[in-house]
py3Dmol code that shows the C-alpha trace and the ligand (Angstrom):
import py3Dmol

protein = """\
ATOM      1  CA  UNK A   1      62.719  92.827  27.660  1.00  0.00           C
ATOM      2  CA  UNK A   2      60.217  92.786  24.936  1.00  0.00           C
ATOM      3  CA  UNK A   3      61.502  88.913  24.178  1.00  0.00           C
ATOM      4  CA  UNK A   4      60.674  87.949  27.875  1.00  0.00           C
ATOM      5  CA  UNK A   5      57.146  89.557  27.502  1.00  0.00           C
ATOM      6  CA  UNK A   6      56.650  87.547  24.367  1.00  0.00           C
ATOM      7  CA  UNK A   7      57.660  84.293  25.815  1.00  0.00           C
ATOM      8  CA  UNK A   8      55.602  85.179  29.203  1.00  0.00           C
ATOM      9  CA  UNK A   9      52.824  85.717  26.847  1.00  0.00           C
ATOM     10  CA  UNK A  10      52.914  82.156  25.519  1.00  0.00           C
ATOM     11  CA  UNK A  11      52.448  80.672  28.953  1.00  0.00           C
ATOM     12  CA  UNK A  12      50.246  83.432  30.551  1.00  0.00           C
ATOM     13  CA  UNK A  13      48.385  85.090  27.813  1.00  0.00           C
ATOM     14  CA  UNK A  14      47.500  88.694  28.675  1.00  0.00           C
ATOM     15  CA  UNK A  15      43.901  89.422  28.953  1.00  0.00           C
ATOM     16  CA  UNK A  16      41.754  92.516  28.210  1.00  0.00           C
ATOM     17  CA  UNK A  17      41.246  94.072  31.680  1.00  0.00           C
ATOM     18  CA  UNK A  18      37.634  94.952  30.661  1.00  0.00           C
ATOM     19  CA  UNK A  19      36.260  91.712  29.122  1.00  0.00           C
ATOM     20  CA  UNK A  20      39.008  89.150  29.961  1.00  0.00           C
ATOM     21  CA  UNK A  21      39.496  88.123  26.127  1.00  0.00           C
ATOM     22  CA  UNK A  22      43.130  87.081  25.269  1.00  0.00           C
ATOM     23  CA  UNK A  23      44.894  90.204  23.828  1.00  0.00           C
ATOM     24  CA  UNK A  24      48.319  90.864  21.852  1.00  0.00           C
ATOM     25  CA  UNK A  25      51.163  90.563  24.373  1.00  0.00           C
ATOM     26  CA  UNK A  26      51.722  94.318  24.364  1.00  0.00           C
ATOM     27  CA  UNK A  27      47.931  95.309  24.935  1.00  0.00           C
ATOM     28  CA  UNK A  28      45.900  95.540  28.088  1.00  0.00           C
ATOM     29  CA  UNK A  29      42.376  96.211  26.199  1.00  0.00           C
ATOM     30  CA  UNK A  30      40.938  94.325  23.269  1.00  0.00           C
ATOM     31  CA  UNK A  31      39.962  96.183  20.148  1.00  0.00           C
ATOM     32  CA  UNK A  32      36.116  95.696  20.829  1.00  0.00           C
ATOM     33  CA  UNK A  33      36.309  97.358  24.263  1.00  0.00           C
ATOM     34  CA  UNK A  34      38.483 100.147  22.766  1.00  0.00           C
ATOM     35  CA  UNK A  35      35.750 100.891  20.421  1.00  0.00           C
ATOM     36  CA  UNK A  36      32.897 100.761  22.788  1.00  0.00           C
ATOM     37  CA  UNK A  37      34.391 102.103  25.901  1.00  0.00           C
ATOM     38  CA  UNK A  38      33.603 105.927  27.169  1.00  0.00           C
ATOM     39  CA  UNK A  39      36.539 107.590  25.488  1.00  0.00           C
ATOM     40  CA  UNK A  40      37.440 110.739  27.135  1.00  0.00           C
ATOM     41  CA  UNK A  41      40.902 111.152  25.689  1.00  0.00           C
ATOM     42  CA  UNK A  42      40.545 114.884  24.575  1.00  0.00           C
ATOM     43  CA  UNK A  43      42.721 117.105  26.772  1.00  0.00           C
ATOM     44  CA  UNK A  44      40.221 118.995  29.034  1.00  0.00           C
ATOM     45  CA  UNK A  45      40.012 121.654  31.822  1.00  0.00           C
ATOM     46  CA  UNK A  46      38.198 120.680  34.830  1.00  0.00           C
ATOM     47  CA  UNK A  47      35.659 122.849  36.387  1.00  0.00           C
ATOM     48  CA  UNK A  48      38.434 124.020  39.200  1.00  0.00           C
ATOM     49  CA  UNK A  49      41.207 124.793  36.688  1.00  0.00           C
ATOM     50  CA  UNK A  50      42.883 128.022  37.789  1.00  0.00           C
ATOM     51  CA  UNK A  51      46.088 126.402  38.541  1.00  0.00           C
ATOM     52  CA  UNK A  52      46.125 123.625  35.924  1.00  0.00           C
ATOM     53  CA  UNK A  53      47.516 123.947  32.135  1.00  0.00           C
ATOM     54  CA  UNK A  54      45.170 121.187  31.175  1.00  0.00           C
ATOM     55  CA  UNK A  55      44.150 117.766  32.060  1.00  0.00           C
ATOM     56  CA  UNK A  56      44.171 114.150  30.266  1.00  0.00           C
ATOM     57  CA  UNK A  57      42.240 110.978  31.221  1.00  0.00           C
ATOM     58  CA  UNK A  58      41.637 108.195  28.770  1.00  0.00           C
ATOM     59  CA  UNK A  59      38.052 107.412  29.945  1.00  0.00           C
ATOM     60  CA  UNK A  60      34.975 108.746  31.456  1.00  0.00           C
ATOM     61  CA  UNK A  61      34.205 107.240  34.811  1.00  0.00           C
ATOM     62  CA  UNK A  62      31.254 105.145  34.154  1.00  0.00           C
ATOM     63  CA  UNK A  63      30.294 101.529  33.203  1.00  0.00           C
ATOM     64  CA  UNK A  64      32.926  98.759  33.053  1.00  0.00           C
ATOM     65  CA  UNK A  65      35.593 101.692  33.491  1.00  0.00           C
ATOM     66  CA  UNK A  66      34.181 102.460  36.851  1.00  0.00           C
ATOM     67  CA  UNK A  67      33.910  98.891  37.813  1.00  0.00           C
ATOM     68  CA  UNK A  68      37.626  98.391  37.194  1.00  0.00           C
ATOM     69  CA  UNK A  69      38.558 101.536  39.005  1.00  0.00           C
ATOM     70  CA  UNK A  70      36.606 100.412  42.033  1.00  0.00           C
ATOM     71  CA  UNK A  71      38.732  97.315  41.953  1.00  0.00           C
ATOM     72  CA  UNK A  72      41.834  99.449  41.438  1.00  0.00           C
ATOM     73  CA  UNK A  73      41.186 101.702  44.469  1.00  0.00           C
ATOM     74  CA  UNK A  74      39.450  99.322  46.870  1.00  0.00           C
ATOM     75  CA  UNK A  75      40.777  95.808  46.244  1.00  0.00           C
ATOM     76  CA  UNK A  76      44.170  97.177  45.489  1.00  0.00           C
ATOM     77  CA  UNK A  77      44.550  95.542  42.094  1.00  0.00           C
ATOM     78  CA  UNK A  78      47.777  97.317  41.331  1.00  0.00           C
ATOM     79  CA  UNK A  79      48.108  95.670  37.782  1.00  0.00           C
ATOM     80  CA  UNK A  80      45.065  97.713  36.897  1.00  0.00           C
ATOM     81  CA  UNK A  81      46.905 100.800  37.539  1.00  0.00           C
ATOM     82  CA  UNK A  82      49.595  99.805  35.246  1.00  0.00           C
ATOM     83  CA  UNK A  83      46.849  98.961  32.584  1.00  0.00           C
ATOM     84  CA  UNK A  84      45.363 102.224  32.764  1.00  0.00           C
ATOM     85  CA  UNK A  85      48.694 103.961  32.611  1.00  0.00           C
ATOM     86  CA  UNK A  86      49.108 102.125  29.162  1.00  0.00           C
ATOM     87  CA  UNK A  87      45.740 103.288  28.081  1.00  0.00           C
ATOM     88  CA  UNK A  88      46.508 106.772  29.179  1.00  0.00           C
ATOM     89  CA  UNK A  89      49.978 107.332  27.858  1.00  0.00           C
ATOM     90  CA  UNK A  90      49.246 108.046  24.082  1.00  0.00           C
ATOM     91  CA  UNK A  91      46.679 110.896  25.035  1.00  0.00           C
ATOM     92  CA  UNK A  92      48.978 112.378  27.668  1.00  0.00           C
ATOM     93  CA  UNK A  93      51.945 112.237  25.329  1.00  0.00           C
ATOM     94  CA  UNK A  94      50.067 113.944  22.641  1.00  0.00           C
ATOM     95  CA  UNK A  95      48.983 116.671  24.980  1.00  0.00           C
ATOM     96  CA  UNK A  96      52.357 117.236  26.354  1.00  0.00           C
ATOM     97  CA  UNK A  97      54.103 117.438  22.834  1.00  0.00           C
ATOM     98  CA  UNK A  98      57.666 118.469  23.665  1.00  0.00           C
ATOM     99  CA  UNK A  99      57.239 119.163  27.305  1.00  0.00           C
ATOM    100  CA  UNK A 100      59.302 116.810  29.542  1.00  0.00           C
ATOM    101  CA  UNK A 101      57.688 117.165  32.917  1.00  0.00           C
ATOM    102  CA  UNK A 102      58.544 115.656  36.256  1.00  0.00           C
ATOM    103  CA  UNK A 103      55.553 113.284  37.240  1.00  0.00           C
ATOM    104  CA  UNK A 104      54.098 113.258  40.668  1.00  0.00           C
ATOM    105  CA  UNK A 105      50.919 112.122  42.228  1.00  0.00           C
ATOM    106  CA  UNK A 106      48.272 113.322  44.658  1.00  0.00           C
ATOM    107  CA  UNK A 107      49.550 112.227  48.105  1.00  0.00           C
ATOM    108  CA  UNK A 108      47.719 110.098  51.029  1.00  0.00           C
ATOM    109  CA  UNK A 109      47.560 111.399  54.478  1.00  0.00           C
ATOM    110  CA  UNK A 110      49.633 109.085  56.260  1.00  0.00           C
ATOM    111  CA  UNK A 111      52.930 109.401  58.300  1.00  0.00           C
ATOM    112  CA  UNK A 112      54.598 106.942  56.206  1.00  0.00           C
ATOM    113  CA  UNK A 113      53.131 107.663  52.897  1.00  0.00           C
ATOM    114  CA  UNK A 114      55.570 105.484  50.566  1.00  0.00           C
ATOM    115  CA  UNK A 115      54.347 102.373  52.690  1.00  0.00           C
ATOM    116  CA  UNK A 116      50.577 103.057  52.281  1.00  0.00           C
ATOM    117  CA  UNK A 117      48.752 101.952  49.069  1.00  0.00           C
ATOM    118  CA  UNK A 118      47.945 105.014  46.922  1.00  0.00           C
ATOM    119  CA  UNK A 119      46.333 104.332  43.639  1.00  0.00           C
ATOM    120  CA  UNK A 120      47.340 107.671  42.230  1.00  0.00           C
ATOM    121  CA  UNK A 121      51.022 106.825  43.115  1.00  0.00           C
ATOM    122  CA  UNK A 122      50.730 103.422  41.170  1.00  0.00           C
ATOM    123  CA  UNK A 123      49.096 104.995  38.175  1.00  0.00           C
ATOM    124  CA  UNK A 124      51.482 107.956  38.086  1.00  0.00           C
ATOM    125  CA  UNK A 125      54.741 105.802  38.502  1.00  0.00           C
ATOM    126  CA  UNK A 126      53.619 103.505  35.821  1.00  0.00           C
ATOM    127  CA  UNK A 127      52.669 106.529  33.484  1.00  0.00           C
ATOM    128  CA  UNK A 128      56.083 108.069  34.032  1.00  0.00           C
ATOM    129  CA  UNK A 129      57.636 104.627  33.163  1.00  0.00           C
ATOM    130  CA  UNK A 130      55.549 104.331  30.044  1.00  0.00           C
ATOM    131  CA  UNK A 131      56.384 107.928  28.933  1.00  0.00           C
ATOM    132  CA  UNK A 132      59.974 107.718  29.875  1.00  0.00           C
ATOM    133  CA  UNK A 133      59.640 110.521  32.374  1.00  0.00           C
ATOM    134  CA  UNK A 134      61.030 110.992  35.965  1.00  0.00           C
ATOM    135  CA  UNK A 135      58.854 110.138  38.720  1.00  0.00           C
ATOM    136  CA  UNK A 136      58.809 111.485  42.337  1.00  0.00           C
ATOM    137  CA  UNK A 137      56.037 110.060  44.468  1.00  0.00           C
ATOM    138  CA  UNK A 138      57.018 112.065  47.566  1.00  0.00           C
ATOM    139  CA  UNK A 139      57.064 115.548  46.024  1.00  0.00           C
ATOM    140  CA  UNK A 140      53.598 116.456  47.642  1.00  0.00           C
ATOM    141  CA  UNK A 141      52.621 115.801  51.153  1.00  0.00           C
ATOM    142  CA  UNK A 142      49.100 115.956  52.570  1.00  0.00           C
ATOM    143  CA  UNK A 143      49.109 118.290  55.565  1.00  0.00           C
ATOM    144  CA  UNK A 144      45.944 116.837  57.441  1.00  0.00           C
ATOM    145  CA  UNK A 145      43.061 114.455  57.395  1.00  0.00           C
ATOM    146  CA  UNK A 146      40.320 115.434  54.832  1.00  0.00           C
ATOM    147  CA  UNK A 147      36.714 114.351  54.509  1.00  0.00           C
ATOM    148  CA  UNK A 148      35.872 112.123  51.428  1.00  0.00           C
ATOM    149  CA  UNK A 149      35.471 114.367  48.410  1.00  0.00           C
ATOM    150  CA  UNK A 150      32.616 112.414  46.919  1.00  0.00           C
ATOM    151  CA  UNK A 151      30.412 113.234  49.818  1.00  0.00           C
ATOM    152  CA  UNK A 152      30.503 116.917  49.552  1.00  0.00           C
ATOM    153  CA  UNK A 153      29.156 119.721  47.227  1.00  0.00           C
ATOM    154  CA  UNK A 154      31.413 121.556  44.689  1.00  0.00           C
ATOM    155  CA  UNK A 155      31.880 124.428  47.200  1.00  0.00           C
ATOM    156  CA  UNK A 156      32.448 122.070  50.164  1.00  0.00           C
ATOM    157  CA  UNK A 157      35.013 120.171  48.128  1.00  0.00           C
ATOM    158  CA  UNK A 158      37.009 123.425  47.664  1.00  0.00           C
ATOM    159  CA  UNK A 159      36.873 124.509  51.175  1.00  0.00           C
ATOM    160  CA  UNK A 160      37.781 120.898  52.330  1.00  0.00           C
ATOM    161  CA  UNK A 161      41.077 120.829  50.220  1.00  0.00           C
ATOM    162  CA  UNK A 162      42.147 124.524  51.018  1.00  0.00           C
ATOM    163  CA  UNK A 163      45.829 124.464  51.917  1.00  0.00           C
ATOM    164  CA  UNK A 164      45.565 120.691  52.397  1.00  0.00           C
ATOM    165  CA  UNK A 165      48.666 119.999  50.312  1.00  0.00           C
ATOM    166  CA  UNK A 166      52.399 121.288  50.585  1.00  0.00           C
ATOM    167  CA  UNK A 167      55.528 120.614  48.508  1.00  0.00           C
ATOM    168  CA  UNK A 168      57.873 118.441  50.444  1.00  0.00           C
ATOM    169  CA  UNK A 169      60.742 118.649  47.724  1.00  0.00           C
ATOM    170  CA  UNK A 170      60.494 122.261  46.177  1.00  0.00           C
ATOM    171  CA  UNK A 171      64.060 121.936  44.885  1.00  0.00           C
ATOM    172  CA  UNK A 172      62.823 119.364  42.461  1.00  0.00           C
ATOM    173  CA  UNK A 173      59.679 121.222  41.297  1.00  0.00           C
ATOM    174  CA  UNK A 174      61.161 124.688  41.128  1.00  0.00           C
ATOM    175  CA  UNK A 175      61.192 126.167  37.402  1.00  0.00           C
ATOM    176  CA  UNK A 176      59.837 122.890  36.136  1.00  0.00           C
ATOM    177  CA  UNK A 177      56.761 121.554  34.385  1.00  0.00           C
ATOM    178  CA  UNK A 178      55.039 118.917  36.471  1.00  0.00           C
ATOM    179  CA  UNK A 179      52.663 116.207  35.387  1.00  0.00           C
ATOM    180  CA  UNK A 180      50.186 115.557  38.497  1.00  0.00           C
ATOM    181  CA  UNK A 181      48.526 112.280  38.527  1.00  0.00           C
ATOM    182  CA  UNK A 182      45.315 111.231  40.377  1.00  0.00           C
ATOM    183  CA  UNK A 183      43.226 108.000  39.841  1.00  0.00           C
ATOM    184  CA  UNK A 184      39.696 109.788  39.100  1.00  0.00           C
ATOM    185  CA  UNK A 185      39.252 113.378  38.351  1.00  0.00           C
ATOM    186  CA  UNK A 186      36.001 114.523  39.419  1.00  0.00           C
ATOM    187  CA  UNK A 187      35.578 118.292  39.907  1.00  0.00           C
ATOM    188  CA  UNK A 188      39.456 118.743  39.620  1.00  0.00           C
ATOM    189  CA  UNK A 189      39.339 120.362  43.187  1.00  0.00           C
ATOM    190  CA  UNK A 190      42.100 118.249  44.584  1.00  0.00           C
ATOM    191  CA  UNK A 191      44.232 118.543  41.511  1.00  0.00           C
ATOM    192  CA  UNK A 192      43.828 121.994  41.554  1.00  0.00           C
ATOM    193  CA  UNK A 193      44.757 122.475  45.340  1.00  0.00           C
ATOM    194  CA  UNK A 194      47.892 120.473  44.452  1.00  0.00           C
ATOM    195  CA  UNK A 195      48.680 122.461  41.425  1.00  0.00           C
ATOM    196  CA  UNK A 196      48.328 125.608  43.541  1.00  0.00           C
ATOM    197  CA  UNK A 197      50.807 124.288  46.182  1.00  0.00           C
ATOM    198  CA  UNK A 198      53.265 123.402  43.405  1.00  0.00           C
ATOM    199  CA  UNK A 199      52.910 126.816  41.708  1.00  0.00           C
ATOM    200  CA  UNK A 200      53.382 128.747  44.776  1.00  0.00           C
ATOM    201  CA  UNK A 201      56.565 126.452  45.498  1.00  0.00           C
ATOM    202  CA  UNK A 202      57.934 127.747  41.924  1.00  0.00           C
ATOM    203  CA  UNK A 203      56.802 125.093  39.512  1.00  0.00           C
ATOM    204  CA  UNK A 204      56.637 126.425  35.970  1.00  0.00           C
ATOM    205  CA  UNK A 205      53.329 124.688  34.655  1.00  0.00           C
ATOM    206  CA  UNK A 206      50.968 121.797  35.999  1.00  0.00           C
ATOM    207  CA  UNK A 207      49.430 119.427  34.062  1.00  0.00           C
ATOM    208  CA  UNK A 208      46.903 116.934  35.393  1.00  0.00           C
ATOM    209  CA  UNK A 209      46.459 113.134  34.326  1.00  0.00           C
ATOM    210  CA  UNK A 210      43.977 110.606  35.571  1.00  0.00           C
ATOM    211  CA  UNK A 211      42.782 106.927  34.662  1.00  0.00           C
ATOM    212  CA  UNK A 212      39.191 108.536  34.206  1.00  0.00           C
ATOM    213  CA  UNK A 213      37.177 111.523  34.530  1.00  0.00           C
ATOM    214  CA  UNK A 214      33.715 112.228  35.670  1.00  0.00           C
ATOM    215  CA  UNK A 215      31.345 113.920  33.270  1.00  0.00           C
ATOM    216  CA  UNK A 216      29.350 113.037  30.040  1.00  0.00           C
ATOM    217  CA  UNK A 217      31.128 111.049  27.309  1.00  0.00           C
ATOM    218  CA  UNK A 218      30.532 112.454  23.770  1.00  0.00           C
ATOM    219  CA  UNK A 219      30.708 108.860  22.498  1.00  0.00           C
ATOM    220  CA  UNK A 220      27.344 107.255  21.907  1.00  0.00           C
ATOM    221  CA  UNK A 221      28.774 103.813  22.345  1.00  0.00           C
ATOM    222  CA  UNK A 222      29.702 104.732  26.171  1.00  0.00           C
ATOM    223  CA  UNK A 223      30.355 101.260  27.450  1.00  0.00           C
ATOM    224  CA  UNK A 224      26.803 100.712  28.842  1.00  0.00           C
ATOM    225  CA  UNK A 225      24.871  98.271  27.077  1.00  0.00           C
ATOM    226  CA  UNK A 226      22.274 100.164  25.093  1.00  0.00           C
ATOM    227  CA  UNK A 227      18.761  99.168  25.020  1.00  0.00           C
TER     228      UNK A 227
END
"""
ligand_1 = """\
1
ZN
Zn 37.828 93.627 25.965
"""
view = py3Dmol.view(width=600, height=400)
view.addModel(protein, "pdb")
view.setStyle({"model": 0}, {"cartoon": {"style": "trace"}})
view.addModel(ligand_1, "xyz")
view.setStyle({"model": 1}, {"stick": {}})
view.zoomTo()
view.show()
């Protein structure tokens, strides 16, 4: 597989997803971007964390990271989900240690969920592959339509996701550690609501992972051009 990747890279050199510079065949981000992007890889607990045993995301949601994630979500650039999974994998691996969870994702509300584009599923599947972990995209279901979370206050977000999720395959999650994936982690209300459903269905612990998290970067070189 590796040799095919190398040969492919001769004809179609891989490029940095942030600045388009040609990169090593196994990379998705150039060293310059790695150094200047809003790194958020330290494990964290979101505001709404009562059901989560910790979360990981490689970046803060700002600057060029935000631009690429908008492409991933709205323009359906699936390859960006794979690239973010590669970038997230080392931090998630370090946070999990010896834990080998089942990977799942925040679901869409659609009658036939598997056929509808869900960036959280694209990211989760790619992250599971990268970490050599099992993935089940249909573990959770969303039971009704919800209002877009970004339009709501923190309190309204919580209310909006209350009892919104259910475990469709409890036999898979019972007694197991779960790695729950979403594209962007904001207050964590959605992740927490999913984690609550998983714990009620008998899961052991639930960890969260995303492409990026909202909040402030501790890194001065936060990806925005400084004046
Ligand atoms: Zn770059």
